Backbone as CSV, one residue per row, in Angstrom:
resi,resn,N_x,N_y,N_z,CA_x,CA_y,CA_z,C_x,C_y,C_z
1,MET,0.683,-0.938,0.191,-0.121,0.265,-0.167,0.740,1.429,-0.036
2,THR,0.589,2.245,-0.817,1.252,3.525,-0.917,0.560,4.684,0.195
3,GLU,1.234,5.244,0.482,1.074,6.664,1.358,1.529,7.764,0.509
4,LYS,0.359,8.695,0.778,0.851,10.003,-0.051,0.237,11.033,1.403
5,ILE,1.105,12.243,1.265,0.691,13.381,2.052,0.333,14.492,0.942
6,VAL,-0.643,15.016,1.033,-1.161,16.397,0.278,-0.766,17.425,1.029
7,LEU,-0.065,18.361,0.292,0.716,19.429,0.997,0.232,20.963,0.926
8,ASP,-0.885,20.799,-0.153,-1.115,22.141,-0.559,-1.934,22.863,0.382
9,ALA,-1.691,23.172,1.590,-2.390,24.016,2.397,-1.786,25.350,2.117
10,THR,-2.994,26.394,2.356,-2.608,27.614,1.950,-1.963,28.295,3.186
11,PRO,-1.461,29.579,2.770,-0.780,30.489,3.699,-1.550,30.795,5.142
12,ASP,-2.880,31.120,4.496,-3.780,31.516,5.765,-4.040,30.279,6.667
13,GLN,-3.946,29.123,5.972,-4.180,27.957,7.033,-3.089,27.717,7.883
14,TYR,-1.830,27.865,7.424,-0.699,27.827,7.975,-0.683,28.893,9.033
15,LYS,-0.999,30.074,8.726,-1.117,31.405,9.772,-2.135,31.053,11.009
16,GLU,-2.908,30.041,10.660,-4.083,29.944,11.822,-3.555,28.788,12.683
17,SER,-2.822,27.763,12.031,-2.039,26.878,12.975,-0.949,27.430,13.586
18,PHE,-0.184,28.100,13.059,1.113,28.629,13.562,1.135,30.116,13.673
19,PRO,0.553,30.683,14.536,0.292,32.495,14.690,1.736,32.924,15.151
20,TYR,2.613,32.896,14.593,4.016,33.559,15.016,4.564,34.277,13.982
21,ASN,4.996,35.408,14.467,5.216,36.340,13.834,6.926,36.397,13.120
22,THR,7.486,35.367,13.410,8.807,34.911,13.095,8.688,33.645,11.962
23,PHE,7.631,33.070,11.974,7.443,31.934,11.189,7.041,32.058,9.783
24,SER,7.622,31.498,8.748,7.351,31.740,7.575,6.586,30.054,6.986
25,PRO,5.688,29.923,6.245,5.141,28.639,5.840,6.105,27.968,5.098
26,PRO,6.155,26.642,4.977,6.967,26.053,3.959,6.303,26.225,2.524
27,GLU,7.330,26.190,1.530,6.633,26.475,0.155,6.631,25.404,-0.565
28,ASN,6.497,24.093,-0.013,6.110,23.081,-0.769,4.794,22.856,-1.149
29,SER,4.281,22.307,-2.241,2.992,22.195,-2.810,2.966,20.596,-3.386
30,GLY,1.783,20.053,-3.745,1.953,19.128,-4.264,1.669,17.944,-3.370
31,SER,2.332,16.820,-3.453,2.064,15.633,-2.443,3.409,14.947,-2.442
32,SER,3.786,14.327,-1.064,5.069,13.298,-0.781,4.532,11.995,-0.843
33,GLU,5.565,11.161,-0.937,5.445,9.724,-0.540,6.834,9.501,0.189
34,PRO,6.692,8.401,0.845,8.152,7.960,1.383,9.320,8.110,0.645
35,GLY,10.245,8.779,1.236,11.549,8.718,0.392,11.434,10.082,-0.174
36,ASP,10.639,11.118,-0.445,10.381,12.490,-0.909,10.630,13.262,-0.006
37,GLY,11.101,14.610,-0.501,11.524,15.746,0.438,10.070,15.947,1.237
38,LEU,10.017,16.294,2.421,8.746,16.767,3.224,8.877,17.822,4.298
39,PRO,7.917,19.010,3.997,7.953,20.113,4.741,7.726,19.933,6.346
40,ILE,8.652,20.305,7.179,8.365,19.840,8.718,8.275,21.281,9.390
41,ILE,7.855,21.298,10.732,7.842,22.427,11.618,8.698,21.831,12.745
42,HIS,9.695,22.641,13.069,10.276,22.398,14.217,10.942,23.480,15.108
43,MET,11.291,23.223,16.331,11.784,24.479,17.205,13.076,24.922,16.910
44,LEU,13.275,26.078,16.670,14.797,26.651,16.159,14.774,27.867,16.833
45,ARG,15.787,27.895,17.839,16.060,29.393,18.528,14.836,29.681,19.490
46,GLY,13.820,28.531,19.929,12.973,28.927,20.839,11.728,29.333,20.069
47,ASP,11.584,29.118,18.642,10.264,29.395,18.021,10.210,28.457,16.932
48,ALA,8.754,28.472,16.394,8.518,27.750,15.487,9.173,27.853,14.268
49,ALA,9.887,26.846,13.305,10.690,27.195,12.060,9.974,25.981,11.138
50,ALA,10.356,26.558,10.111,9.688,25.677,8.744,11.395,25.069,8.018
51,ALA,11.319,24.000,7.836,12.247,23.269,7.207,11.953,22.049,6.208
52,GLU,12.868,21.535,5.492,12.580,20.318,4.483,13.435,19.256,5.049
53,ALA,12.749,18.149,5.253,13.343,16.977,5.408,13.247,15.697,4.775
54,VAL,13.933,14.852,4.356,13.564,13.636,3.720,12.668,12.730,4.428
55,TRP,11.677,12.351,3.716,10.535,11.355,4.705,11.184,9.810,4.703
56,GLY,11.743,9.776,5.817,12.683,8.394,5.972,13.650,8.822,7.091
57,PHE,13.359,8.421,8.332,14.010,8.905,9.401,15.175,7.766,9.477
58,VAL,16.684,8.577,9.663,17.669,7.851,10.126,18.035,8.127,11.191
59,PRO,18.542,7.211,12.015,19.050,7.345,13.655,20.471,7.999,13.393
60,GLN,20.621,8.999,14.224,21.883,9.904,14.017,23.022,9.211,14.053
61,TRP,23.425,7.727,14.930,24.432,7.183,14.632,24.667,6.182,13.713
62,ARG,23.671,6.290,12.655,24.125,5.359,11.600,24.924,6.049,10.209
63,MET,26.012,5.566,9.989,26.795,6.133,8.860,26.137,6.386,7.543
64,THR,25.026,5.625,7.252,24.420,5.547,5.818,22.915,5.861,5.900
65,ALA,22.178,6.258,5.012,20.751,6.181,5.098,20.141,5.026,4.529
66,ASP,20.643,3.975,4.492,20.188,2.614,4.352,19.088,2.706,5.142
67,ASN,18.036,1.792,4.952,16.701,1.208,5.699,15.848,2.388,6.355
68,PRO,15.813,3.496,5.896,15.308,4.424,6.647,13.800,4.054,7.350
69,ILE,13.519,4.711,8.379,12.154,4.597,8.744,10.937,5.536,8.496
70,TYR,10.227,4.951,7.994,9.305,6.017,7.397,7.982,6.221,8.383
71,TYR,7.517,5.366,9.261,6.695,5.353,10.584,7.320,4.696,11.593
72,THR,6.977,5.069,12.904,7.224,4.755,14.022,5.869,4.705,15.135
73,SER,5.949,3.370,15.398,4.646,3.218,16.310,4.683,3.993,17.653
74,GLY,3.482,5.049,17.842,3.714,5.750,19.000,3.449,5.100,20.292
75,ALA,3.249,3.636,20.350,3.134,2.952,21.328,4.548,2.440,21.894
76,THR,5.412,2.497,20.966,6.947,1.639,21.368,8.040,3.093,21.290
77,ILE,7.514,4.110,20.684,8.615,5.107,20.269,9.606,5.394,21.258
78,SER,9.180,5.497,22.301,9.844,5.850,23.905,10.522,4.974,24.235
79,ARG,10.525,4.005,23.713,11.415,2.368,24.208,12.324,2.138,23.425
80,LYS,11.859,2.039,22.011,12.941,1.711,20.969,14.302,2.527,20.987
81,TRP,15.270,1.867,20.746,16.537,2.309,20.480,16.856,3.194,19.281
82,THR,16.170,3.081,18.333,16.227,3.601,17.204,15.492,4.810,16.970
83,THR,14.276,5.215,18.001,13.642,6.366,18.026,13.638,7.131,19.317
84,SER,14.108,6.459,20.312,13.824,7.095,21.788,14.547,8.178,21.772
85,VAL,15.753,8.493,21.472,16.639,9.782,21.364,15.794,11.012,20.731
86,ALA,15.293,10.702,19.459,14.585,11.906,18.686,13.296,11.971,19.433
87,PHE,12.921,11.111,20.112,11.177,11.312,20.599,11.312,12.051,21.632
88,ARG,12.507,12.397,22.508,12.829,13.003,23.873,13.456,14.535,23.221
89,ASN,14.065,14.261,22.233,14.646,15.738,21.876,14.139,16.418,20.393
90,TRP,13.766,15.988,19.536,13.678,16.333,18.134,12.191,15.590,17.610
91,ARG,11.171,16.497,18.098,9.849,16.147,17.435,9.425,17.300,16.405
92,CYS,8.735,16.966,15.491,8.320,17.896,14.650,6.733,17.523,14.283
93,VAL,6.406,18.688,13.478,4.925,18.658,13.064,4.968,18.454,11.559
94,VAL,4.216,17.865,10.762,3.880,17.966,9.246,2.710,18.398,9.162
95,PRO,2.337,19.647,8.331,1.133,20.333,8.011,0.918,19.672,6.690
96,ALA,-0.552,19.134,6.409,-0.985,18.401,5.406,-2.561,19.025,5.140
97,SER,-2.977,19.100,4.054,-4.403,19.473,3.758,-5.074,18.170,3.887
98,HIS,-4.180,16.861,3.387,-4.965,15.443,3.339,-3.945,14.431,3.279
99,PHE,-4.273,13.397,3.781,-3.416,12.124,3.973,-4.196,10.961,3.336
100,THR,-3.592,10.397,2.460,-3.941,9.380,1.261,-3.131,8.082,1.686
101,TRP,-4.020,7.128,1.444,-3.703,5.900,1.072,-4.119,5.267,-0.086
102,LEU,-3.411,4.336,-0.853,-3.783,3.872,-2.350,-3.522,2.446,-1.836
103,ARG,-4.592,1.637,-2.113,-4.432,0.199,-1.972,-5.065,-0.682,-3.102
104,GLU,-4.388,-1.296,-3.627,-4.692,-2.369,-5.191,-5.098,-3.461,-4.746
105,ILE,-6.421,-3.753,-5.251,-6.918,-4.970,-4.972,-7.489,-5.741,-6.143
106,ASP,-6.988,-6.599,-6.702,-7.358,-7.236,-7.930,-7.196,-6.249,-9.094
107,GLY,-6.232,-5.593,-9.166,-5.825,-4.854,-10.270,-6.776,-3.478,-10.034
108,VAL,-7.517,-3.094,-8.855,-8.037,-1.860,-8.663,-7.679,-1.150,-7.912
109,THR,-7.153,0.071,-8.059,-6.798,1.142,-6.853,-7.870,1.683,-6.091
110,ILE,-7.813,1.238,-4.944,-9.009,1.923,-3.838,-8.222,3.143,-3.339
111,ILE,-8.641,4.313,-3.107,-8.088,5.635,-2.398,-8.900,6.122,-1.439
112,TYR,-8.075,6.051,-0.242,-8.726,6.481,0.996,-7.945,7.891,1.288
113,THR,-8.972,8.563,1.893,-8.478,9.724,2.089,-8.983,10.412,3.211
114,ILE,-8.033,11.084,4.198,-8.644,11.834,5.279,-8.520,13.096,5.484
115,SER,-9.361,13.921,5.981,-9.226,15.558,5.962,-9.642,15.870,7.169
116,ARG,-9.730,17.291,7.517,-10.325,17.808,8.479,-11.494,18.178,8.270
117,ASN,-12.592,17.868,8.965,-13.922,18.414,8.782,-14.196,19.846,8.516
118,ASP,-13.296,20.727,9.375,-13.376,22.229,9.153,-12.729,22.608,7.849
119,GLY,-11.989,21.732,7.281,-11.065,22.712,6.247,-9.797,22.708,6.528
120,GLY,-9.202,22.776,7.674,-8.103,23.062,8.175,-6.968,22.088,7.939
121,VAL,-5.741,22.521,8.445,-4.465,21.863,8.283,-4.565,20.721,9.388
122,LEU,-4.287,19.301,8.696,-3.864,18.098,9.425,-2.338,18.243,9.837
123,LEU,-2.397,18.210,11.092,-1.023,18.457,11.973,-0.531,17.037,12.280
124,LEU,0.343,16.590,11.520,0.809,15.231,11.739,1.979,15.094,12.884
125,GLY,1.979,14.307,13.800,3.185,14.480,14.517,4.225,13.345,14.132
126,GLY,5.522,14.207,14.273,6.945,13.429,13.734,7.839,13.587,14.633
127,ILE,9.039,12.668,14.189,10.299,12.995,14.880,11.253,13.365,13.504
128,PHE,12.270,13.895,14.024,13.215,14.224,12.890,15.011,14.127,13.492
129,GLY,15.878,14.217,12.589,17.237,14.287,12.810,18.087,14.702,11.858
130,PRO,19.167,14.766,12.305,20.203,14.980,11.011,20.536,13.959,9.967
131,ASN,20.548,14.180,8.867,20.951,12.983,8.005,22.383,12.666,8.212
132,PRO,22.828,11.135,7.826,24.022,10.918,7.977,25.271,11.455,7.343
133,PRO,26.204,11.903,8.011,27.441,12.553,7.395,27.517,12.177,6.051
134,HIS,27.483,10.841,5.574,28.057,10.713,4.183,26.935,10.446,3.056
135,ALA,25.555,10.821,3.738,24.305,10.988,2.712,24.160,12.348,2.103
136,ARG,23.953,12.279,0.840,23.779,13.497,0.184,22.172,14.108,0.221
137,GLY,22.246,15.381,-0.378,20.656,15.829,-0.449,20.308,16.531,0.710
138,ILE,19.386,16.166,1.166,18.588,17.081,2.291,19.493,16.933,3.612
139,ALA,19.602,17.940,4.612,20.414,17.752,5.776,19.429,17.116,6.907
140,LEU,18.255,16.894,6.652,17.492,16.515,7.920,16.514,15.189,7.452
141,THR,16.305,14.380,8.300,15.255,13.119,7.993,14.216,13.064,8.971
142,ALA,13.134,12.440,8.768,12.037,12.789,9.376,10.970,11.400,9.318
143,ALA,10.493,10.935,10.136,9.378,9.707,10.164,8.059,10.258,10.946
144,LEU,7.013,9.826,10.608,5.701,9.951,11.216,5.542,8.914,12.055
145,VAL,4.675,9.686,13.159,4.343,8.899,14.342,3.063,8.314,14.205
146,THR,2.675,6.868,14.449,1.497,6.399,14.079,0.947,5.722,15.477
147,THR,-0.418,5.826,15.251,-1.337,5.680,16.577,-2.438,4.559,16.229
148,ALA,-3.269,4.034,17.275,-3.884,3.227,16.911,-5.099,4.008,15.966
149,PRO,-6.004,3.333,15.400,-7.015,3.836,14.434,-8.478,3.896,15.256
150,ASN,-9.163,4.946,15.006,-10.213,5.399,15.762,-11.463,3.976,15.121
151,ARG,-12.687,4.353,15.467,-13.741,3.374,15.143,-13.963,3.357,13.557
152,VAL,-14.135,4.643,13.100,-14.095,4.773,11.744,-13.075,3.904,10.709
153,LEU,-11.658,4.253,11.150,-10.544,3.939,10.280,-10.396,2.368,10.570
154,SER,-10.693,1.990,11.600,-10.233,0.473,11.859,-10.714,-0.527,11.212
155,PRO,-11.860,-0.706,10.574,-12.283,-1.546,9.558,-11.517,-1.884,8.310
156,HIS,-10.797,-0.575,8.122,-10.265,-0.449,6.668,-8.551,-1.114,6.965
157,GLY,-8.015,-1.420,7.976,-6.819,-1.724,7.918,-5.443,-0.912,7.842
158,LEU,-5.934,0.554,7.833,-5.105,1.820,7.499,-3.961,1.843,8.587
159,GLN,-2.964,2.529,8.216,-1.781,2.710,9.172,-1.988,4.256,9.854
160,VAL,-2.386,4.297,10.647,-2.652,5.771,11.109,-1.790,6.829,11.708
161,PRO,-1.593,8.028,10.919,-0.752,9.066,11.600,-1.361,9.599,12.709
162,LEU,-0.179,10.105,13.731,-0.902,11.006,14.615,-1.150,12.305,14.331
163,ILE,-2.443,12.470,14.527,-2.913,13.858,14.161,-3.324,14.644,15.685
164,LEU,-2.281,15.742,15.779,-2.405,16.559,17.050,-3.462,17.670,16.640
165,ARG,-3.969,17.988,18.099,-4.662,19.033,18.014,-4.006,20.390,18.237
166,LYS,-4.498,21.618,17.755,-3.621,22.874,17.718,-3.267,22.954,19.121
167,LYS,-3.789,22.832,20.115,-3.586,23.156,21.284,-2.152,22.372,21.715
168,GLU,-2.157,21.219,21.101,-0.804,20.233,21.691,0.276,20.783,20.712
169,VAL,0.174,21.227,19.633,1.528,21.492,18.886,2.681,21.868,19.461
170,MET,2.517,23.287,20.002,3.590,23.816,20.780,4.244,22.928,21.810
171,PRO,3.468,22.277,22.953,4.253,21.393,23.761,4.655,20.099,23.119
172,TRP,4.277,19.770,22.034,4.851,18.715,21.482,6.384,19.054,20.711
173,LEU,6.204,20.240,20.317,7.382,20.499,19.763,8.502,21.057,20.908
174,ARG,7.894,21.736,21.796,8.872,22.087,23.091,9.195,21.346,23.918
175,SER,8.546,20.625,24.438,9.097,20.003,25.853,9.962,18.954,25.866
176,ARG,10.732,19.139,26.502,12.043,18.158,26.749,11.926,17.601,28.166
177,THR,11.274,17.943,28.883,10.973,17.346,30.233,9.845,16.521,30.627
178,ASN,8.751,17.109,30.426,7.311,16.658,30.600,7.185,15.289,29.497
179,ILE,7.830,14.238,29.036,7.598,13.376,28.305,6.176,12.665,28.432
180,ASP,5.707,12.396,29.820,4.341,12.198,29.914,3.484,12.682,29.141
181,LEU,3.396,13.997,29.369,2.557,15.093,28.740,2.633,14.711,27.251
182,VAL,3.591,14.745,26.496,3.941,14.439,25.255,3.325,13.027,24.773
183,ARG,3.649,12.143,25.586,3.111,10.794,25.319,1.514,10.856,25.281
184,SER,1.139,11.635,26.155,-0.265,11.698,26.211,-1.136,12.007,25.143
185,PHE,-0.289,12.698,24.161,-0.851,13.477,22.790,-1.228,11.936,22.110
186,ILE,-0.529,11.251,22.146,-0.406,9.737,21.371,-1.521,8.897,21.531
187,ARG,-2.791,9.363,20.802,-3.804,8.457,20.826,-4.707,8.610,19.525
188,PRO,-5.939,7.711,19.564,-6.648,7.613,18.276,-7.240,9.353,17.789
189,PRO,-7.215,9.325,16.618,-7.891,10.556,16.086,-9.135,10.802,16.441
190,GLY,-9.538,11.825,16.722,-11.009,12.022,17.042,-12.059,11.897,15.865
191,GLU,-13.129,11.292,16.096,-13.911,10.583,15.142,-14.996,11.732,14.765
192,ASN,-15.140,12.839,15.409,-15.933,13.951,15.105,-15.106,15.118,14.094
193,ASP,-13.730,14.967,14.240,-12.801,15.705,13.831,-12.421,15.836,11.902
194,LEU,-12.569,14.292,11.468,-12.098,13.830,10.502,-13.216,13.372,9.535
195,THR,-12.865,13.568,8.248,-13.443,12.941,7.275,-12.728,11.913,6.543
196,LEU,-13.370,10.704,6.244,-12.841,9.464,5.556,-13.345,9.536,4.162
197,ALA,-12.719,9.852,2.780,-13.648,9.552,1.777,-12.767,8.252,1.116
198,ILE,-13.525,7.330,0.637,-13.381,5.954,0.037,-13.413,6.172,-1.526
199,SER,-12.565,6.278,-2.496,-13.081,6.450,-3.994,-12.624,5.129,-4.647
200,LEU,-13.403,4.972,-5.584,-12.887,3.746,-6.860,-13.052,4.764,-8.056
201,PRO,-11.947,4.159,-8.870,-12.022,5.019,-10.045,-13.257,4.290,-10.993
202,ALA,-13.424,4.899,-12.057,-14.493,4.244,-13.049,-14.050,2.902,-13.459
203,VAL,-15.029,2.139,-13.267,-14.712,0.630,-13.518,-15.947,0.309,-14.598
204,GLU,-15.552,-0.509,-15.797,-16.421,-0.581,-16.859,-17.105,-2.112,-16.249
205,ASN,-18.491,-1.914,-16.505,-19.423,-3.069,-15.958,-19.860,-3.864,-17.336
206,ALA,-19.204,-4.793,-17.358,-19.089,-5.673,-18.629,-20.650,-6.165,-19.075
207,SER,-21.424,-6.385,-17.934,-22.749,-7.044,-18.114,-23.647,-5.819,-18.554
208,MET,-23.374,-4.838,-18.222,-24.554,-3.746,-18.457,-23.732,-2.475,-19.241
209,GLY,-22.807,-2.754,-19.433,-21.867,-1.736,-20.393,-21.910,-0.094,-19.769
210,ILE,-21.798,0.003,-18.561,-21.814,1.110,-17.788,-20.565,1.396,-17.250
211,SER,-19.980,2.465,-16.769,-18.990,2.804,-15.909,-19.716,3.183,-14.561
212,ARG,-18.904,3.077,-13.567,-19.276,3.543,-12.154,-18.407,4.251,-11.382
213,ASP,-18.466,5.259,-10.665,-17.593,6.029,-9.734,-18.389,6.079,-8.490
214,ARG,-17.488,5.584,-7.663,-18.428,5.409,-6.048,-17.218,6.066,-5.194
215,GLN,-18.110,7.233,-4.358,-17.214,7.690,-3.261,-17.968,7.798,-1.885
216,MET,-17.426,7.405,-0.797,-18.278,7.392,0.414,-17.436,8.130,1.320
217,THR,-18.200,9.097,1.893,-17.570,9.877,3.092,-18.236,9.518,4.352
218,LEU,-17.309,9.073,5.395,-17.465,8.936,6.556,-16.978,10.020,7.551
219,ALA,-18.046,10.597,8.563,-17.641,11.702,9.389,-17.069,10.818,10.524
């Protein structure tokens, strides 16, 4: 299954989520897949700042960028030796307008998309760190934190990213001492906050000679 993050949030949406005088929204648009460049928000000299990272976290002690981590479970992130240091010190937020899964079944691609009901920015929780010394390209790498699905997402077997509430963003980015508070943010997304759309491409019906296009939205 392929995951994509759609990044076409508007400057006004960024300003609503990050109302800081020194903050400039990332310039990325379009979509990102694992291995692509990814806009992240992190703390820089005490304030929120935008940067670009490679979607594929590499622990700082590795000398190469082989076998990057695209997702890390929120249930074990603080205990795993590959992610615990970054979780305590280098957390980030990935702002997006949508998150999409593409699953192929019997040659047909099913598209699952989540977005916020109010049209705002999805604030995806992540970790980041410096790229290994011998790796080329972007200086930072990042992974998304995952959490358990809610009642709506659970039947579809999707790997669910951590979606932060607006009031949780700055503690998520800043806190270095109250890890219990940060850990409390890792929970299933609110069922009333998101819309899940399931789309099937137009498929030719051989017996009736018609095509169909189905989209289902679940609040």
